[in-house]
MIDRENSE-917932 format. One record per residue (C-alpha): x, y, z; residue in one letter. Coordinates in pm, whole numbers, padded with zeros to 5 digits, always signed. Layout:
REM MIDRENSE-917932
XYZA;...
REM end
This chain:
REM MIDRENSE-917932
+02948+13513+02524M;+02656+13394+02313G;+02637+13106+02073G;+02817+13120+01740R;+02776+12943+01407V;+03063+12740+01267E;+03013+12574+00927A;+02638+12603+00976G;+02645+12436+01316V;+02531+12629+01620V;+02793+12590+01891V;+02715+12709+02240A;+02977+12912+02421S;+03044+12863+02791P;+02860+13090+03030A;+03061+13390+03139A;+03078+13476+03510P;+02787+13692+03615G;+02569+13605+03317R;+02264+13400+03416P;+02178+13088+03218W;+01840+13227+03110W;+02007+13512+02922R;+02220+13267+02727L;+01914+13051+02660T;+01722+13353+02533R;+02000+13437+02289R;+02008+13079+02161A;+01632+13086+02107L;+01669+13382+01874R;+01791+13133+01613R;+01546+12844+01651P;+01518+12788+01276A;+01896+12742+01245A;+01896+12499+01537V;+01614+12295+01382V;+01779+12288+01039R;+02108+12176+01188T;+01944+11903+01394A;+01751+11776+01093M;+02062+11770+00877R;+02264+11587+01141L;+01987+11332+01184G;+01950+11277+00811R;+02323+11236+00760N;+02345+10995+01054A;+02072+10781+00897A;+02253+10775+00560M;+02573+10674+00736L;+02392+10393+00917C;+02262+10251+00589F;+02569+10356+00387R;+02341+10538+00147R;+02477+10832-00054P;+02300+11166-00057D;+02136+11147-00399Y;+01944+11467-00328R;+02271+11656-00293R;+02491+11480-00548W;+02230+11375-00803G;+02237+11720-00961S;+02538+11914-01090A;+02409+12203-00876K;+02558+12026-00574G;+02908+12096-00707F;+03060+12436-00633E;+03258+12624-00896E;+03526+12724-00645W;+03617+12354-00621W;+03771+12392-00969D;+04084+12525-00800E;+04127+12184-00637R;+04055+12014-00968T;+04350+12195-01128V;+04579+12058-00856I;+04445+11706-00905L;+04495+11724-01281A;+04853+11845-01239A;+04939+11516-01066L;+04811+11300-01352V;+05088+11160-01574P;+05082+11233-01946R;+04908+10970-02157G;+04717+10811-01867A;+04377+10649-01890R;+04194+10836-01615V;+03885+10722-01427L;+03739+11008-01223E;+03506+10913-00939F;+03257+11180-00840G;+03290+11340-01185A;+03018+11600-01119G;+03057+11881-01372R;+03344+11692-01542R;+03588+11977-01498Q;+03887+11744-01456L;+03856+11654-01822E;+03939+12015-01914R;+04267+12027-01722Y;+04421+11686-01791L;+04761+11665-01960P;+04779+11593-02330A;+04708+11245-02466E;+04506+11138-02160C;+04188+10933-02199D;+03908+11029-01961Y;+03623+10820-01819V;+03375+10980-01575P;+03210+10790-01291S;+02941+10907-01051D;+02623+10813-00869L;+02421+10923-01172V;+02486+10955-01544D;+02715+11251-01621R;+02717+11210-01997G;+02856+10975-02258Q;+03070+10695-02120G;+02979+10744-01753T;+03035+10451-01521L;+02740+10478-01281V;+02871+10349-00952C;+02801+10377-00578D;+03134+10326-00402L;+02958+10233-00078N;+02783+09933-00232R;+02940+09592-00247R;+03050+09424-00461P;+03223+09703-00648L;+03215+09677-01029P;+03469+09508-01253D;+03682+09772-01426L;+03835+09534-01678G;+03639+09676-01972H;+03763+10027-01887I;+04127+09949-01815G;+04209+10264-01615P;+04566+10333-01507T;+04486+10635-01286V;+04193+10691-01049A;+04107+11042-00930V;+03896+11122-00624F;+03825+11491-00567G;+03614+11539-00254G;+03493+11179-00259V;+03684+10964-00009V;+03533+11147+00290E;+03198+11001+00183Y;+03321+10639+00176I;+03239+10429+00481A;+03494+10151+00418D;+03805+10311+00269V;+04045+10012+00309P;+03821+09783+00099S;+03790+10055-00165L;+04169+10083-00189V;+04211+09705-00214R;+03962+09706-00501W;+04160+09978-00679L;+04483+09783-00648A;+04317+09461-00767A;+04173+09647-01068S;+04520+09723-01203G;+04521+10093-01119I;+04879+10203-01054H;+04813+10563-00944T;+04541+10709-00723A;+04513+11086-00682I;+04305+11176-00381V;+04196+11492-00203S;+04097+11439+00159F;+03977+11641+00457D;+04149+11441+00730A;+04034+11429+01090A;+04287+11587+01330P;+04462+11345+01564S;+04549+11377+01932G;+04280+11628+02025R;+04103+11662+02358R;+03752+11516+02403P;+03573+11847+02348R;+03766+11915+02027A;+03701+11561+01906R;+03329+11608+01967L;+03326+11934+01766K;+03512+11760+01484E;+03267+11469+01490A;+02973+11710+01463V;+03142+11897+01176R;+03204+11576+00983R;+02852+11452+01039R;+02711+11791+00935H;+02911+11767+00612N;+02781+11415+00551G;+03123+11251+00584Y;+03112+10875+00637M;+03452+10827+00797N;+03682+11004+01039S;+04021+10889+00914L;+04329+11083+01012T;+04595+11150+00752E;+04809+10868+00892D;+04517+10626+00870Q;+04445+10726+00511L;+04807+10674+00411I;+04817+10340+00594E;+04503+10221+00411A;+04678+10273+00078F;+05008+10135+00204K;+04837+09813+00314S;+04717+09766-00046A;+05068+09823-00184G;+05020+10188-00279M;+05269+10432-00133M;+05225+10807-00090C;+05465+10956-00344A;+05356+11319-00316E;+05137+11549-00112K;+05010+11898-00186R;+04779+12127+00008A;+04448+12285-00084W;+04277+12494+00185K;+04229+12257+00483N;+04269+11946+00270Q;+04559+11738+00150G;+04595+11624-00211V;+04784+11295-00232Y;+04938+11090-00512R;+04954+10721-00428F;+05155+10486-00651V;+05171+10107-00656R;+05506+09965-00558E;
REM end
């Protein structure tokens, strides 16, 4: 079998009996541009992880946010209690604002200004900002926590800021896989620009350690959507 592309990453298949290595190599070389692009993206993402620097080129423009993510946004909004003061991290196109329950106050936050009232904040930089002037009761993270290098310190900051509910979507790393599967998962996460490889159990434990328990979980595609509540 020849190579195949999974999530934009060229993955080589094992050589079949009777097929010489040069034939497989020739097939791989038919896609040199894809190989180069993948290698460059992996290298760039690895460098950003090393320096804990967000991808401003990708997230600095609303064009980096896909419209089909709105389906996830609807699920996130459905978990927000009525009358909450909501701080959305990674606000992007600010679609959450459209779907919130009645009587909710909304404050967007992102790497760059997303309009009036935006809290410009890089969650990988320390110290994290004081939220006292905002007074949020609910924090929402849609497709954000995967890009945080130190999730436990982020959760401790949320709890110390007086937030009683955190609603989080997360693409968790599978647990208990064999070395080859773990390597493929590591490449996938690096290709996506993820900055951590937490399993679902590790994510839940990070919130539990800060006094926030998982009260509810829903599913969206290959991700979980969690509602964490302070005890």
